[in-house]
N, C-alpha and C positions, 0 to 999 in steps of 0.2 A: 502539303498535305495529303494523306495518303488517300486511294481511292476509297479505303473503308471506310476512311471517317468520313468522307466527301457522300459516299452512298446512304453512313449514318443519318448524318444531319439531313438529310432528305424524308427518309421513311423510319427512324428512331434505331435503335438496336437489333442486329440479325442475328448475332450470337453463334455464324455459323464463318468462318473463313472461306473455306473450300465452294459453299453455295457462292458468296460471292465474286470469286475470281468465276467460277463455270458462268457467270452471269454475267460476266464483264467480257467474259470470252465471248458467247451467245450474241451481247448487245455490239460489241464492235464488226463480228464477222454479219453482223444483216446491216450492220449502217455499209460495209465497204460494200456489200453487195449490190446498193444504189448511188455508191459514188461518181460522181462525173469523172468522166475522162480524166479531166487536164488536173482534178485533183489529186486522181492515182499516179497520175504523173511526175508526179512531186514528190511523190516518198517512194518510189518505183527503185527496184536497184536492180543490175546488168550481173543474168548466172548464164551458165556455161551452158551448150547444147554437146551430148556425143554422137557420132556420126549412127549410134545406135539406139538414138530417141532418148529421150532426159526425162525422169518421171517428176509429175508438177502437178499433182493431185493435192496439195494443199497451196498450191498459186496461183493468183487471178493474173492470169497473162495477158498484156500489153500490145505488145509488138516482140518482131523476131526480127534477126538482121543475122548477114553474112558479111565478116570485115566490118566494115562500111556501111553497107549497103542493104538497106531495109526492104526483109521479103514479106512479100505479098502473103495472105491468108486464103488455105484452099481448104475443099472438102476432100476427106478422101478417098473417096468413090472416085474424084475426078485427079489423083495422081498421075496414073499412067500418061493421057495426054499431054504432062508436065514434063515427063520422063523421055519423050520419043522426042527425038535428036528432031524428025520429022515435023514434026507440030508448031503451028505455030504458038500454039501456049507455051511450047520446050521453055523449060529453067534454067538459064544460063546461068553464067557465073555472077554476072553483071543485073540479072533479075532472077532473085531469089527466090523462094516460095517454102513457107511452112503448115505443117498440118498438125492435125490430134489425132492420136488411135489410141484408144482406153485412156488412160491417165498419161501416158506417155506425150512427147512435142517433139516430132521432127521437122528436119531443114532439109532441101534442096536445094540442089545446083549441080549444072551440067549434067545432069540428069542423073542422079544419084544424090543419096544421101550423106550428109556431108556435118561437120563441127560448124558450130556459131557461138550465139548467143541472145538469148529471150532478157525482156523487160518484166517485171512482175512483181505484185503485193503478196505480202501471205493471206491469204484467206483469215486464218485465225490465228492472230497478234500474240505473243506470249503475254499474256498482262495475268497481272495477280493483283491481289487484294492490295497487300503493301506499297505496290508501286503509284509514286508518284508524279510520273512521266511514261507515254511510251512512244519508244521510236516505230517508224515507217506505220503512223496512222496519222490522218488528217487532226493535225493540231487542234481545227476549227471546227472539230464535230468531236472534240474529245468530253464535252459536256455534254452532250448528246447520249455518247457511248455510259457517261455515270447514270443519266437519267433512263436509259433501257437496262442497266442493269438492275436500276433500283426497282421500277416495274414486275423483273423478273424478281425479284427478293420479297417485293413488298405480296406477292400472290401466294410465295409458300411462306410468307406469315401468314397470310387467312387460312392456305388449306393447314397449317397448323393447331388452328383455332381448335377446340375441345367445348364441346356442348359441355353442361354438368350435368351430373347423374344421379337421378333422381330415386333414392332409396326408402323401399316403402316397411312400415313395419308387419309385420305377421299378424293374418287375421288370425280372432280367436278362434277358438271352436269351440261348439256349443258344447252343454255338457250334454250327459246321458243322464237322464229324470226315471225317478223311482217310481214315478206316480203316470199311469199310463193314459191317465183321463186329461193331464194340462201336453199340449199341445203347442212346440216352438216353430217362431216363423221356418220357413222352408230354404228361404237363403239368407248366409248371412251379405249384409253391405259390403263390396271389397274395392277399393280405389282401380280404374284399371287408367294406363296412363295411354294417350294418346299411339297407335301404334306405329307411325310411321314421324324421323324429325329428318333435319336437313343433315346434308351432308355436302362438307369440299372435300372430298376424293377426287369426283372429275374435276374439279379446276385444276388439278395438279395435271391430270391426263393430258387435256387440252396446250397445258404449259409445257410439257417434257417430251410426251409422247405424239402431240400432234401438231406441237411448235402453234400455234393457232391461239395469240394472242386476245381477238377477236371475241371469239368461241366463250374461253375462258372469263371476259368482261360479261360477257350475257350471264353466262354462268352464274355469276357474282351476284346480278343484279335478281336472277330468280332464286336464291340462297336467301336475298334479303324478305322476298316475298315468302320464301316457307321458313322464316324465324318467326315473322308474327302472325301466321297461322298454329306455329306449333304452339306457342307462347296462350292464345286463343283458345286452342283447344283443351291442355294444361288445369284452363281454370273450367272451361268448360266442363270437363269431365267430373272437377273438381262441384260442381255445382249438380251434375249427377249425383255423384257419391253421396253429395251432402242431402238430396230430395229421398234416396234410397233408402239411407239412412233414420231419419225422421220417422217416415211409415214402418220401419224394423223396430225400432225404438217402440213406438204407436203397438206394434204385435207383441212384442216382449215382456211391455207391459201390462198387458191381458193376460199372456201367459201366469207372469210374476202374481197378476192376482187371484188365478185359477188356479196355481199353486198355495197358497196362501188359506185358500178355503177347502184342500185335500191333504194337504202333507207339509207340514213345516220344512224336513228337509232338504225338498226342493224346493221351495220358499229360499230357503239361505243358501243354495248352489246357484238360483236365477239370479239372487242379487246379487253375486259376486260375480256371475257375468255379463250382468248389465253393466255394473262398475268397467270391467275391463273393456267392453265394447265401445265407453263413452272414450277412456284412455285411448283405446285404437283410434278412434275417428279424431282427436286431440292429437295427436300423433300425424293423423295423415296430412289435418289441417298444416299441421306445422312443418310437415318436410312439404308439401305439394308450397309451404310461401316462402324456403328457404328456397327450393330450385326455382321457383318464378321470380326471387329477387335475382342467384346468381345467371340463371338465364336471359335476365337484361340489361346486367356486367358486361355477358357475353357479346350480345346483340348492338351493345352498344361500341364494343370491343370492332366491332366487327365492321359497322358501320362510319367509325371514323380510317379504318385500315383502307377501304372499299371510297370512302370517298376523297383519303388522299391520293390512292391510284388514281381514280377519274381524273382529278387534278392533273397530276403528271405525265398520263397518257395523255391528254388536250397538250400539254406540254411538248411533249415528244414529236405526238403529229406535226403538229404548227413546226417546232425545227427543222426535223427528217424534211420537210416540205420546203424548206427554205435552203438547207445544206443541199439537196438533191439540185438547184437550181445552180449551186455555186458558192449561195452565200455563205456567210457566216451567222449561225442561229447564235441569238443573243440567250445569256443565261439570265434568269429572274433576276430584279435588282438592280441591269448594268441597267449605263445612262444611257 
């Protein structure tokens, strides 16, 4: 079974193979960073070191040796005494040392840089979404890698959620009356949606830029609260609109009665305008109701994804702690 299938069995369709691949790489890297030495040694490979040093920025170095003799790791600032033949620290052929400068590893024996080997593990295994197994990676941590990748992918699915758009009708324009004695209400009622709405953008920043899964989880909780508040504000604003509309309709009705007494043409114009206002109110009610329904659906989708994220995160954290002790985490459902 491919890793893509295993990830999507946990969180549903992802729809982005490149994301799954990158998530698998990020997950495997983090697991290797905390893997016990005895586990890394099982998958380590031997690599040559030249006398001019060898670049190892893509490796986790476990040990180094000259011929069959294991070298001792030292700090670069101590190098002089290990090259000094008169020093008790002198690195002989039988007592080699190794050190790092920048992204390179060097081995010293008989007072000079020399050739040798080091054992290491790739920091980022070459894993892809359609792979079914991974070489040079602890088999006991494979399910953890899938869990970790699923967490990255489900966070992206959450940030890809979009809130429904509230499309409001155009507010009717008050007519110009020929009879100056008729006074229209001053302000046409207009539905004003909440200014602020929840945003998922910050979550992806925590994931991709800050690489902080914990802060991403906190932000998800915050968004859930904001969604509930936003939904309530949508309804509150509708209540405000309805109250203003009732008042406006009453004032408009008075103007219509005045127009009937003073000017028949103005009376007809006001009747048509009153009908437009009523239609506008009906459209606002319909649009806000549709928006509220769509918002409820989006909120449910978010809550389902968030709940799945929290469940997988708990399982991942528990498994990682077990793995760090040298044991094999059990996949849910295993006996």
